C-alpha positions as CSV (number, residue, x, y, z in Angstrom):
1,M,0.0,0.1,0.0
2,A,3.2,2.4,-0.6
3,D,2.2,3.6,-3.9
4,V,-0.5,6.2,-3.7
5,C,-1.4,5.1,-7.9
6,V,-1.2,1.8,-7.0
7,D,-4.0,1.9,-3.8
8,S,-6.4,4.2,-5.2
9,E,-6.4,1.9,-8.4
10,I,-7.0,-1.2,-6.0
11,V,-9.7,0.5,-4.9
12,S,-11.6,1.8,-7.9
13,Q,-10.9,-1.8,-9.3
14,F,-12.6,-3.6,-6.2
15,L,-15.4,-1.1,-6.5
16,L,-16.3,-1.8,-9.7
17,N,-16.1,-5.2,-9.8
18,T,-18.5,-5.9,-6.5
19,C,-20.6,-2.8,-7.3
20,R,-23.2,-4.9,-10.0
21,L,-26.3,-4.2,-11.6
22,R,-29.1,-4.2,-9.2
23,P,-31.6,-6.9,-10.3
24,Q,-35.1,-5.8,-10.7
25,L,-35.6,-8.1,-7.3
26,T,-34.1,-7.1,-4.1
27,K,-35.4,-7.1,-0.8
28,H,-35.0,-3.6,-0.6
29,A,-37.1,-3.1,-4.0
30,V,-39.6,-5.4,-2.3
31,H,-40.2,-3.7,0.7
32,A,-40.3,-0.1,-1.1
33,L,-43.3,-1.6,-3.2
34,M,-45.3,-2.8,-0.5
35,C,-44.8,0.3,1.7
36,C,-46.1,2.1,-1.3
37,A,-49.2,-0.3,-1.9
38,K,-49.7,0.2,1.4
39,N,-50.1,3.7,1.2
40,A,-52.1,3.5,-2.1
41,K,-54.9,1.9,0.1
42,R,-55.6,4.4,2.4
43,H,-58.1,7.3,1.9
44,P,-57.3,10.9,3.0
45,D,-59.4,11.3,6.2
46,A,-61.3,8.7,5.6
47,D,-62.8,10.3,2.5
48,V,-63.4,7.1,0.0
49,E,-63.9,8.8,-3.0
50,T,-60.1,10.1,-3.0
51,D,-57.0,8.0,-3.4
52,R,-53.2,8.4,-2.5
53,I,-51.0,8.3,-5.3
54,P,-47.8,6.9,-3.9
55,L,-44.5,7.1,-5.7
56,I,-41.4,5.3,-4.3
57,T,-38.2,8.4,-4.7
58,G,-35.0,8.5,-3.1
59,S,-32.2,5.7,-2.8
60,A,-34.6,3.1,-3.9
61,A,-35.5,4.3,-6.7
62,E,-32.3,6.5,-8.0
63,F,-29.4,3.8,-7.9
64,Y,-29.5,0.9,-10.2
65,I,-26.3,-0.4,-9.0
66,E,-26.1,-3.0,-5.9
67,P,-22.7,-2.1,-4.0
68,M,-21.7,-4.9,-1.2
69,L,-22.7,-2.4,1.4
70,P,-25.8,-0.8,1.1
71,C,-26.2,2.5,-1.1
72,V,-30.2,2.4,0.2
73,G,-30.3,3.9,4.0
74,D,-34.1,3.7,4.0
75,I,-37.4,3.4,2.0
76,D,-38.6,6.7,0.7
77,V,-42.4,7.1,-0.4
78,M,-44.4,10.5,-1.6
79,H,-48.0,10.9,-2.4
80,Y,-50.1,13.2,-3.2
81,H,-53.9,13.1,-3.1
82,G,-56.5,13.0,-5.9
83,D,-58.9,15.7,-4.6
84,V,-55.6,18.5,-4.7
85,L,-53.7,19.7,-7.8
86,V,-51.2,22.4,-7.9
87,I,-50.6,24.7,-11.0
88,P,-47.9,27.4,-11.7
89,R,-49.0,31.0,-11.3
90,G,-51.2,32.5,-13.9
91,H,-51.7,28.7,-15.8
92,P,-55.4,28.3,-16.4
93,P,-57.2,25.4,-14.6
94,P,-57.0,22.4,-16.8
95,T,-59.7,21.0,-18.2
96,R,-58.6,17.3,-18.0
97,L,-56.9,15.1,-15.9
98,S,-56.3,11.6,-15.4
99,A,-58.7,8.9,-13.8
100,E,-56.6,9.1,-10.6
101,F,-57.9,12.4,-9.6
102,S,-61.4,12.9,-8.2
103,D,-64.5,14.1,-9.6
104,Y,-63.9,17.0,-7.2
105,V,-60.7,18.8,-7.2
106,N,-59.1,21.5,-5.5
107,V,-56.4,23.6,-7.4
108,H,-54.0,25.9,-5.7
109,E,-52.1,28.0,-7.5
110,I,-47.8,28.4,-6.7
111,I,-47.0,31.8,-5.2
112,D,-43.7,32.9,-4.8
113,S,-42.3,33.4,-1.1
114,H,-39.7,35.8,-0.9
115,F,-37.3,32.7,-0.1
116,P,-36.4,30.9,-3.5
117,G,-38.2,27.4,-3.8
118,Y,-40.2,27.8,-1.0
119,V,-43.7,28.9,-1.9
120,Y,-47.4,29.3,-0.9
121,L,-50.5,27.6,-2.2
122,P,-53.6,29.8,-2.1
123,L,-56.7,27.8,-3.6
124,R,-57.4,29.3,-6.8
125,Y,-60.2,26.7,-8.6
126,L,-63.0,24.4,-7.6
127,L,-63.1,21.5,-10.5
128,T,-65.8,19.4,-10.9
129,Y,-66.1,16.4,-13.4
130,C,-68.9,16.6,-16.0
131,P,-69.5,13.0,-17.0
132,E,-71.2,13.9,-20.4
133,D,-68.2,15.6,-22.0
134,E,-65.4,13.6,-19.8
135,K,-64.1,17.0,-18.9
136,Y,-63.8,19.6,-15.6
137,N,-65.7,22.9,-15.1
138,Y,-64.3,25.0,-12.8
139,V,-65.1,27.9,-10.6
140,E,-62.7,30.6,-8.9
141,C,-62.8,30.6,-5.5
142,D,-63.7,34.5,-3.7
143,E,-61.7,33.7,-0.9
144,E,-58.3,33.6,-0.5
145,V,-57.4,30.2,1.5
146,Y,-53.9,28.9,1.5
147,A,-53.1,25.1,1.7
148,V,-51.9,23.4,5.4
149,D,-51.2,20.1,5.7
150,I,-53.5,18.9,8.7
151,Q,-52.1,15.8,9.4
152,F,-48.7,17.7,9.7
153,E,-50.3,20.4,12.5
154,R,-51.8,17.2,14.2
155,N,-48.6,15.7,14.6
156,A,-45.8,17.9,14.2
157,E,-43.3,16.0,16.8
158,R,-43.4,12.7,14.1
159,Y,-42.4,15.1,11.2
160,H,-38.3,15.6,10.2
161,G,-38.6,18.1,7.3
162,P,-41.4,17.3,5.1
163,A,-41.5,13.2,5.7
164,V,-43.2,10.9,9.0
165,L,-40.7,8.7,9.5
166,T,-42.4,4.7,10.5
167,V,-39.5,2.3,12.2
168,F,-40.8,-1.3,11.6
169,D,-40.7,-4.4,14.2
170,D,-38.6,-6.3,12.1
171,P,-35.0,-4.9,13.0
172,S,-33.7,-6.2,9.3
173,T,-36.6,-3.9,7.7
174,L,-35.5,-0.6,6.6
175,S,-37.8,2.3,8.2
176,M,-39.9,4.4,5.8
177,D,-40.0,7.9,5.2
178,C,-43.3,9.3,4.3
179,V,-43.8,12.6,2.9
180,V,-47.3,13.9,1.5
181,C,-47.2,16.3,-1.6
182,G,-48.9,18.5,-3.8
183,R,-48.8,17.3,-7.4
184,C,-47.9,19.5,-9.9
185,L,-48.4,18.7,-13.7
186,S,-46.4,21.7,-15.2
187,W,-43.0,22.5,-14.8
188,P,-43.1,25.6,-12.3
189,S,-41.8,28.8,-13.5
190,Q,-39.6,28.9,-10.7
191,A,-37.4,26.7,-12.6
192,A,-38.2,27.6,-16.1
193,D,-34.1,28.5,-17.6
194,W,-33.1,24.8,-16.3
195,P,-34.4,23.4,-19.7
196,T,-33.1,25.9,-21.6
197,R,-29.9,26.7,-20.2
198,H,-26.8,25.9,-22.2
199,R,-25.0,22.8,-21.3
200,N,-21.1,22.4,-23.2
201,H,-21.2,18.6,-22.7
202,D,-24.5,17.8,-23.6
203,W,-25.9,16.2,-20.4
204,P,-28.9,16.1,-19.7
205,D,-29.8,15.2,-23.3
206,S,-32.8,16.6,-24.8
207,A,-34.7,13.5,-24.7
208,T,-34.4,13.3,-21.1
209,I,-34.8,16.9,-20.6
210,D,-38.1,16.6,-22.2
211,R,-39.2,13.5,-20.0
212,V,-37.9,15.6,-16.6
213,V,-40.4,18.6,-17.8
214,N,-42.8,16.2,-18.8
215,N,-43.3,14.8,-15.6
216,G,-43.9,18.1,-13.5
217,C,-42.8,18.9,-10.0
218,D,-44.2,18.5,-6.3
219,V,-44.7,20.7,-3.7
220,V,-43.7,19.4,-0.1
221,R,-45.0,21.1,3.2
222,V,-41.9,22.6,4.7
223,A,-41.2,26.1,5.5
224,H,-37.9,28.1,5.0
225,R,-35.5,27.3,8.5
226,Q,-36.1,31.5,9.3
227,C,-40.4,30.9,9.5
228,R,-40.1,28.1,11.4
229,Q,-40.8,29.8,14.5
230,H,-43.2,32.0,12.6
231,K,-46.9,31.2,13.8
232,L,-48.4,31.8,10.1
233,M,-45.8,31.3,7.6
234,R,-45.1,27.8,9.2
235,K,-48.4,26.2,8.8
236,C,-48.8,27.6,5.2
237,Q,-45.1,27.5,3.7
238,W,-44.0,24.7,1.1
239,R,-41.2,23.9,-1.0
240,L,-40.9,22.9,-4.4
241,S,-39.4,19.1,-4.9
242,F,-37.8,17.7,-8.0
243,S,-37.6,14.2,-7.2
244,R,-39.4,12.8,-9.9
245,A,-37.1,14.9,-12.1
246,E,-33.9,13.7,-9.9
247,I,-34.9,9.7,-10.7
248,V,-34.7,10.6,-14.0
249,L,-31.4,12.3,-14.0
250,I,-29.9,10.0,-11.9
251,N,-31.1,6.7,-13.6
252,S,-28.9,8.6,-16.9
253,W,-25.9,8.7,-14.6
254,T,-23.5,6.0,-15.8
255,T,-22.3,3.0,-13.5
256,V,-19.2,5.1,-12.6
257,Q,-21.2,8.5,-12.0
258,Q,-23.7,6.3,-9.8
259,I,-20.9,4.9,-8.1
260,V,-18.9,7.8,-7.3
261,Y,-22.3,9.5,-5.6
262,H,-22.3,6.1,-3.1
263,L,-18.6,6.7,-2.4
264,L,-19.4,10.4,-1.9
265,R,-22.9,9.4,0.2
266,I,-21.0,6.7,2.5
267,F,-17.6,8.8,3.1
268,M,-19.6,12.0,4.4
269,K,-22.1,9.5,6.6
270,K,-19.2,7.5,8.5
271,E,-17.1,10.4,9.0
272,R,-20.5,12.4,10.3
273,L,-19.6,15.3,8.2
274,T,-23.8,15.6,7.7
275,D,-25.0,15.8,11.4
276,S,-23.7,18.9,12.4
277,A,-27.2,21.5,12.5
278,D,-28.3,24.5,13.4
279,N,-31.2,25.5,15.9
280,T,-34.2,24.8,13.4
281,G,-32.4,21.3,12.6
282,T,-31.2,22.3,9.5
283,K,-28.2,20.5,8.5
284,I,-25.1,22.7,7.2
285,L,-24.1,19.3,5.0
286,S,-26.8,16.6,4.0
287,N,-27.4,13.8,1.2
288,Y,-29.3,16.5,-1.4
289,H,-26.2,18.6,-1.1
290,I,-24.0,15.7,-2.2
291,K,-26.5,15.1,-4.6
292,T,-26.6,18.5,-6.1
293,L,-22.7,18.4,-6.2
294,M,-23.0,15.4,-8.2
295,L,-25.4,16.5,-10.7
296,W,-23.8,19.8,-11.3
297,A,-20.4,17.8,-11.9
298,C,-22.0,15.5,-14.7
299,E,-23.7,18.3,-16.4
300,L,-20.3,20.5,-16.3
301,K,-17.7,17.8,-16.8
302,S,-16.8,16.1,-19.8
303,R,-17.3,12.7,-20.4
304,C,-13.7,11.6,-20.5
305,W,-13.1,13.4,-17.0
306,W,-15.1,10.6,-16.1
307,T,-13.6,7.7,-18.2
308,E,-10.1,8.9,-18.7
309,S,-8.1,6.8,-16.1
310,I,-11.5,5.9,-14.5
311,N,-9.9,6.0,-11.1
312,L,-13.1,6.2,-8.5
313,V,-10.9,7.8,-5.8
314,K,-9.3,10.2,-7.7
315,I,-12.6,11.6,-8.9
316,T,-14.1,11.5,-5.6
317,V,-11.3,13.8,-4.0
318,K,-11.6,16.4,-6.6
319,L,-15.6,16.6,-6.0
320,L,-14.8,17.0,-1.9
321,H,-12.7,19.4,-2.4
322,T,-15.3,21.1,-4.8
323,L,-17.5,20.8,-2.1
324,S,-15.2,22.4,0.0
325,V,-15.2,25.5,-2.0
326,W,-18.8,25.8,-2.1
327,L,-18.7,25.7,2.1
328,S,-15.7,28.2,2.4
329,D,-17.9,30.5,-0.2
330,R,-21.3,29.8,1.7
331,C,-22.9,28.6,-1.8
332,C,-24.4,26.2,-3.3
333,Q,-26.5,26.9,-6.1
334,H,-29.9,24.6,-6.7
335,Y,-29.3,22.6,-9.6
336,F,-33.0,23.7,-10.9
337,I,-33.3,27.3,-9.5
338,N,-31.2,29.7,-10.3
339,N,-31.2,32.0,-7.4
340,C,-31.5,29.6,-5.1
341,N,-29.0,29.1,-2.4
342,L,-28.7,25.7,-0.5
343,M,-26.2,27.1,1.6
344,D,-27.3,29.6,3.8
345,S,-26.8,28.5,7.1
346,P,-25.0,31.2,9.6
347,L,-23.1,27.7,11.1
348,S,-19.5,28.4,10.9
349,V,-18.5,25.8,8.3
350,G,-14.8,26.3,8.3
351,M,-13.4,23.6,9.8
352,V,-15.6,21.5,8.0
353,A,-14.3,23.1,4.7
354,S,-10.7,22.7,5.8
355,E,-11.3,18.9,6.7
356,L,-12.2,18.4,2.6
357,M,-9.8,20.4,1.2
358,S,-6.8,18.4,3.0
359,I,-8.8,14.8,1.8
360,D,-6.2,13.3,-0.9
361,E,-6.0,10.3,-2.4
362,T,-3.7,8.5,0.1
363,Y,-6.0,9.5,2.8
364,L,-9.3,8.6,0.8
365,S,-7.5,5.1,-0.2
366,S,-6.3,4.0,3.1
367,W,-9.8,5.2,4.5
368,F,-11.8,3.3,1.5
369,V,-9.8,0.1,2.9
370,E,-10.4,0.4,6.2
371,N,-13.7,1.7,6.4
372,Y,-15.2,0.1,2.9
373,I,-13.4,-2.8,2.2
374,R,-12.9,-4.5,5.2
375,K,-16.8,-4.1,6.0
376,C,-17.1,-6.1,2.8
377,A,-14.8,-8.7,4.1
378,E,-16.9,-9.2,7.2
379,L,-19.5,-10.4,5.1
380,C,-17.6,-13.2,3.5
381,P,-16.9,-16.6,4.6
382,D,-13.2,-17.5,4.7
383,V,-11.1,-13.9,4.1
384,D,-8.4,-13.7,5.4
385,T,-7.9,-9.7,6.2
386,N,-3.8,-10.3,7.7
387,A,-2.9,-11.3,4.1
388,N,-1.8,-9.5,1.1
389,L,-4.3,-7.1,0.4
390,Q,-4.7,-7.9,-2.8
391,N,-5.0,-11.9,-2.2
392,W,-8.3,-10.7,0.2
393,I,-9.5,-8.2,-2.2
394,T,-10.1,-11.3,-5.3
395,A,-11.4,-13.6,-2.5
396,I,-14.2,-11.1,-1.8
397,V,-14.4,-10.3,-5.3
398,Q,-14.9,-14.1,-6.1
399,W,-17.2,-14.5,-3.2
400,R,-19.2,-11.6,-4.6
401,L,-19.4,-12.8,-8.0
402,A,-20.6,-16.2,-6.5
403,S,-23.1,-15.2,-4.4
404,S,-25.3,-13.1,-6.6
405,L,-28.0,-16.2,-7.3
406,N,-28.4,-16.8,-3.6
407,D,-28.9,-13.3,-3.2
408,L,-31.8,-13.4,-5.5
409,W,-33.4,-16.6,-3.8
410,I,-33.1,-14.3,-0.4
411,A,-34.8,-11.4,-2.7
412,N,-37.7,-14.2,-3.9
413,Q,-38.3,-15.9,-0.4
414,Y,-38.5,-12.4,1.2
415,A,-40.7,-11.4,-1.7
416,L,-43.2,-14.3,-1.1
417,G,-43.6,-14.2,2.6
418,L,-44.2,-10.0,2.1
419,I,-47.3,-10.7,-0.2
420,A,-48.4,-13.5,1.7
421,K,-48.5,-11.1,4.8
422,Y,-49.8,-8.1,2.8
423,A,-53.0,-10.6,1.7
424,S,-53.5,-12.2,4.9
425,K,-53.4,-8.6,7.2
426,L,-54.4,-6.3,4.9
427,S,-57.6,-5.7,2.5
428,F,-56.8,-5.2,-1.1
429,T,-58.1,-2.4,-2.5
430,L,-58.2,-1.9,-6.9
431,R,-55.4,0.7,-6.6
432,S,-53.5,-1.3,-4.1
433,F,-53.7,-4.4,-6.2
434,I,-53.1,-3.4,-9.5
435,F,-50.2,-1.5,-8.6
436,L,-48.4,-4.6,-6.5
437,Q,-49.4,-6.4,-9.8
438,N,-47.7,-3.9,-12.6
439,E,-44.4,-3.5,-10.1
440,L,-44.3,-7.2,-9.1
441,E,-44.6,-8.4,-12.9
442,K,-41.6,-5.8,-13.9
443,M,-39.9,-7.4,-11.2
444,D,-40.1,-10.9,-11.6
445,E,-43.3,-12.5,-13.7
446,S,-43.4,-15.4,-11.5
447,L,-44.4,-13.2,-8.3
448,T,-47.6,-12.2,-10.0
449,V,-48.6,-15.9,-10.0
450,Y,-48.3,-15.9,-6.4
451,L,-49.9,-12.6,-5.9
452,T,-53.0,-14.0,-7.6
453,A,-52.8,-17.1,-5.6
454,A,-52.9,-14.7,-2.6
455,A,-55.5,-12.4,-3.8
456,L,-57.8,-15.4,-4.6
457,L,-57.6,-17.1,-1.0
458,H,-58.3,-13.5,0.1
459,A,-61.3,-13.1,-2.0
460,S,-62.9,-16.7,-1.2
461,C,-62.4,-16.1,2.8
462,K,-64.3,-12.3,2.1
463,I,-67.1,-14.2,0.3
464,L,-67.3,-16.8,2.1
465,R,-68.6,-14.6,5.1
466,N,-70.9,-12.7,2.9
467,D,-68.6,-9.6,2.2
468,F,-68.8,-9.7,-1.7
469,S,-68.3,-6.0,-1.4
470,D,-67.7,-3.8,-5.1
471,E,-64.5,-3.1,-4.2
472,L,-63.6,-7.1,-3.9
473,I,-65.6,-7.4,-7.0
474,D,-63.3,-5.0,-8.8
475,V,-60.0,-6.5,-7.0
476,T,-61.4,-10.0,-7.9
477,T,-61.5,-9.1,-11.8
478,S,-58.1,-7.5,-12.2
479,I,-57.1,-10.4,-10.8
480,F,-57.7,-12.1,-14.1
481,R,-56.4,-8.8,-16.3
482,H,-59.8,-7.2,-16.8
483,F,-58.6,-4.2,-15.0
484,V,-55.4,-2.7,-16.4
485,D,-56.3,1.0,-15.2
486,I,-58.0,2.2,-12.7
487,P,-61.7,3.9,-13.4
488,R,-62.3,7.1,-12.7
489,Y,-64.5,7.2,-9.3
490,Y,-67.6,8.4,-11.1
491,D,-67.5,5.5,-13.5
492,Q,-67.1,3.1,-10.8
493,H,-70.5,4.2,-9.6
494,S,-72.3,4.3,-12.2
495,S,-74.8,1.7,-14.4
496,A,-73.6,2.0,-17.3
497,Y,-69.9,1.5,-16.2
498,S,-71.2,-1.7,-13.9
499,L,-72.8,-2.6,-17.4
500,S,-69.8,-2.4,-19.7
501,K,-68.1,-4.5,-17.2
502,A,-70.2,-7.5,-17.2
503,T,-70.4,-7.1,-21.1
504,Q,-66.2,-7.3,-21.5
505,L,-66.7,-10.4,-19.2
506,M,-69.1,-11.8,-21.3
507,K,-67.5,-11.3,-24.0
508,V,-64.3,-13.4,-22.4
509,V,-66.6,-16.1,-21.3
510,V,-68.5,-16.7,-24.8
511,N,-64.7,-17.3,-26.5
512,K,-63.3,-19.8,-23.8
513,S,-64.0,-23.6,-23.3
514,C,-65.8,-24.8,-20.5
515,S,-63.1,-24.0,-17.1
516,T,-63.1,-23.4,-13.5
517,V,-61.6,-19.7,-14.8
518,Q,-64.8,-19.5,-17.1
519,L,-67.3,-20.3,-14.2
520,I,-65.7,-17.2,-12.0
521,E,-66.0,-14.5,-15.0
522,I,-69.3,-15.8,-15.6
523,E,-70.0,-15.1,-11.4
524,L,-68.2,-11.6,-11.6
525,S,-70.4,-10.9,-15.0
526,K,-73.8,-11.6,-12.6
527,A,-71.9,-9.3,-9.8
528,Y,-71.5,-6.4,-12.2
529,L,-75.1,-7.0,-13.8
530,H,-76.6,-7.1,-10.1
531,R,-74.3,-3.7,-9.5
532,A,-75.5,-2.0,-12.3
533,L,-79.1,-2.6,-11.3
534,R,-78.1,-1.4,-7.9
535,C,-77.2,1.8,-9.4
536,K,-79.7,4.8,-9.4
537,D,-78.2,7.1,-11.9
538,S,-79.5,8.8,-15.6
539,D,-79.0,5.3,-17.2
540,S,-80.5,2.9,-14.3
541,D,-83.9,2.7,-16.4
542,S,-82.6,2.5,-19.6
543,I,-80.2,-0.6,-18.9
544,Y,-82.8,-2.2,-16.7
545,C,-84.2,-4.8,-19.1
546,L,-80.7,-5.6,-20.8
547,A,-78.7,-6.2,-17.5
548,Y,-81.8,-8.9,-16.4
549,V,-82.0,-10.6,-20.2
550,Y,-77.8,-10.5,-20.0
551,L,-78.8,-12.3,-16.0
552,A,-81.3,-14.5,-17.5
553,V,-78.9,-16.0,-20.0
554,L,-76.1,-16.6,-17.6
555,Y,-78.3,-17.9,-15.0
556,Y,-79.4,-20.5,-17.5
557,T,-75.8,-21.0,-18.3
558,T,-75.2,-22.3,-15.3
559,G,-78.1,-24.6,-15.0
560,Q,-80.0,-22.1,-12.5
561,Y,-83.2,-22.3,-14.6
562,Q,-86.1,-21.1,-12.5
563,T,-83.8,-17.8,-11.8
564,A,-83.2,-17.3,-15.3
565,I,-87.2,-17.8,-15.8
566,D,-87.7,-15.1,-13.1
567,H,-85.5,-12.8,-15.1
568,C,-87.2,-12.8,-18.2
569,T,-90.3,-12.5,-15.9
570,L,-89.0,-9.0,-14.8
571,V,-88.4,-8.0,-18.4
572,M,-91.7,-9.5,-19.9
573,R,-93.6,-7.3,-17.1
574,S,-92.3,-4.4,-17.4
575,Q,-94.3,-1.4,-18.1
576,D,-92.2,1.0,-20.3
577,H,-89.7,-0.4,-23.0
578,S,-89.3,2.8,-24.3
579,Q,-86.2,3.8,-22.3
580,C,-84.6,0.4,-23.3
581,S,-84.6,1.4,-27.5
582,S,-80.7,2.7,-26.8
583,Y,-79.2,-0.6,-24.9
584,V,-79.7,-3.8,-27.1
585,V,-78.9,-7.5,-26.6
586,Q,-75.5,-8.0,-28.6
587,G,-75.0,-11.5,-30.5
588,E,-71.8,-11.9,-29.9
589,L,-71.6,-12.1,-25.9
590,L,-74.0,-14.8,-25.6
591,P,-72.7,-18.1,-24.7
592,K,-74.6,-21.2,-26.3
593,I,-78.3,-21.4,-25.7
594,D,-79.9,-23.0,-28.2
595,D,-79.4,-24.3,-31.9
596,D,-82.1,-21.6,-33.0
597,I,-80.4,-18.9,-31.6
598,D,-76.9,-20.2,-33.6
599,T,-78.7,-20.9,-36.7
600,V,-80.2,-17.0,-36.7
601,L,-76.6,-15.5,-35.4
602,G,-75.0,-17.3,-38.6
603,L,-77.6,-16.2,-41.3
604,A,-76.6,-12.7,-39.7
605,V,-73.2,-13.0,-40.3
606,F,-74.1,-14.1,-43.9
607,Y,-76.8,-11.9,-44.5
608,Q,-73.9,-9.2,-43.5
609,Y,-71.6,-10.5,-46.0
610,V,-73.6,-10.8,-49.0
611,L,-75.1,-7.2,-48.1
612,S,-71.3,-5.5,-48.5
613,A,-70.6,-7.8,-51.5
614,A,-73.4,-6.0,-53.0
615,L,-73.3,-2.8,-52.1
616,N,-69.6,-3.8,-52.7
617,Q,-68.2,-2.0,-49.1
618,R,-65.8,-3.4,-47.2
619,Q,-67.8,-2.6,-43.7
620,Q,-71.1,-2.4,-42.6
621,Q,-73.0,-1.0,-39.5
622,Y,-72.9,-4.5,-37.1
623,I,-76.2,-6.3,-37.5
624,M,-76.0,-9.0,-34.8
625,F,-78.0,-7.6,-32.2
626,F,-81.6,-8.2,-30.8
627,T,-84.2,-5.9,-29.5
628,T,-83.9,-6.4,-25.4
629,E,-87.9,-7.0,-24.9
630,L,-88.1,-9.4,-27.9
631,F,-85.2,-10.8,-27.0
632,G,-86.7,-11.0,-23.4
633,Y,-89.9,-12.6,-24.7
634,Y,-88.3,-15.4,-26.5
635,L,-86.1,-16.3,-23.7
636,H,-89.2,-16.8,-21.0
637,I,-90.9,-19.3,-23.9
638,K,-87.7,-20.9,-24.6
639,F,-87.1,-21.3,-20.8
640,H,-90.6,-21.9,-19.7
641,A,-92.3,-22.9,-22.4
642,Q,-95.7,-24.4,-20.0
643,M,-96.6,-20.9,-19.8
644,S,-97.7,-20.7,-15.5
645,S,-100.5,-18.5,-16.2
646,P,-103.2,-17.0,-19.1
647,D,-101.9,-13.7,-18.1
648,D,-98.4,-14.5,-19.3
649,F,-99.7,-15.8,-22.4
650,Q,-101.8,-12.4,-22.7
651,R,-98.8,-10.4,-22.5
652,Y,-97.6,-12.3,-25.6
653,V,-100.2,-11.6,-27.9
654,K,-100.6,-8.3,-27.1
655,Y,-96.9,-8.1,-27.5
656,N,-97.1,-9.9,-30.9
657,S,-99.7,-7.6,-32.0
658,E,-97.7,-4.2,-31.2
659,M,-94.5,-5.3,-32.4
660,R,-94.3,-2.6,-35.9
661,Y,-90.5,-2.5,-35.9
662,L,-88.0,-5.0,-36.0
663,S,-84.1,-3.1,-35.8
664,S,-82.6,-6.5,-37.0
665,P,-82.3,-9.3,-39.2
666,C,-81.7,-11.1,-36.0
667,D,-84.9,-9.1,-34.8
668,V,-86.5,-10.8,-37.8
669,S,-85.6,-14.6,-37.2
670,V,-86.6,-14.6,-33.5
671,F,-89.9,-12.7,-34.2
672,K,-90.6,-15.6,-36.6
673,L,-89.5,-18.1,-34.0
674,L,-91.7,-16.0,-31.3
675,N,-94.7,-16.8,-33.2
676,C,-94.1,-20.3,-34.0
677,T,-93.9,-21.1,-30.7
678,L,-97.3,-18.8,-29.6
679,D,-99.0,-21.0,-32.4
680,Q,-98.4,-24.1,-31.0
681,T,-98.9,-23.4,-27.9
682,V,-102.4,-22.1,-28.9
683,C,-103.0,-25.2,-30.7
684,R,-102.3,-27.7,-27.5
């Protein structure tokens, strides 16, 4: 270890050889995912119409490397509420929002405070979703009300900065920092110069810049250190957060840049250089200063500066010296906001600055050997740290390469345990289940199979307790991948939406051979039809007959013949069919009922083909449908040929005599079948 250059190169090679690319499936990633899913199933202040929309941030989302010593110290989760939106000052309120937002949204405007990067959020607009044109209408708010975080005010002692810390009982599990934020879909005016400023070395590139800007930003509930004793500003001040942008940018770094970022963080933490804070709790140096240092270095340094010798120790020393200059000058310019200085604490920083400037390659190489490589050696069996440095480093590297499959197996078992625990102790919501399903599929597709099994077992237990709620219907449907997106809250509780989900499932059922999954999907179709009938809205009357006709078909398919007859009777006895004319029975959704209907549908297809050929047109209006009430009458006769009373027969005759208009060739054929059946009945 006498030669400085050799020592730094040995350390650099060790780090390059042991910092592998992080697999999608790791214990930290799974734990972060479960923390997000747990957040996704909650509603703010018991408001069931408003969702929490979570995002994994911080180290767990930023690093794509996996060093031997962890680079993830805790799990950072941000979430925003679907009934709150933030817009830059002067921007018009949006008229369209994604389905994750509620039907009623409070829109707050970003107003600068006298501290750059810190803002106030007065309420400007109230949005109301209008389903007819699928847009939001808005009204302006006369009274100026500022956004405050009620939870923060109730539990201020649990917060550090904008985050609430949660420590879990399991000592091997990382703690979680949860931050409530306000979502801003637009890039803020406070950082307007960032996308267009001149960059000599083309980092970030234009595609990355576009992605960052399109992600917008967030605001988090924390006041500037000089305002934390002020009664009003402490409550109302928020800080702009660029966590989404930072995740995109840091994931675009090279492996060398990610390792250097890891080395800077671990050195500053081990040397306790991020512990000093003023009386408001503001730290002289924090991980955010290190992140800012790296972001500026990646933009200002050429590519060859990082790759010329790939001496990680030398690069780290140079960046520590830059940080020392920043401390001496008391100037750390925010990476996104031009006029924002992140080093404005009045505390003396001279000692820390001098300590950083005194670091050289010799010192840092030795430091990493004693504080990093030796710690790695303790993780490896049978490594003799008294041997030659190169020998025990070689042994560590070999063990690291050999242990990758075992680490993956451990992460897989950990994931299975957490999924089982989640399913048994917590009820799935549609949002939390789809979130888990999508994210687990990215990690390891086999985990989604286990999630499906756990979720079905959970659903079975609930159904046995007669607890087949609307939420559980949606979750069970999503298990079979018939939900891929979260529907808007308004849609979830409308009769037309429930009818559309039922028909979507029926279309799947009719194209499947008989199986257990098909039977489950039939039962889910029934559940959605019953849900549609329970809804009371503007479409309720118009879907009434169609829902009962489809239920009759499904009950007949599963051998519940009397129930099928009862549903047909409800259609037959309906007093007013005029409102049902906008809904028809779609022939392609019908499972096999009898040979006559199969023949009718086949003739309709043939008729459509002949019509298209005769008119020399490729497409014609689809004609495989039946008028709802006519088909309901046919089913009743089919299911119940021996009519139960003379009154039923009179209704058939009356309907037969009043029928003036037939909507499709299918109607013509069924009407003929109906007449033949009635004639046979009269003859008897």
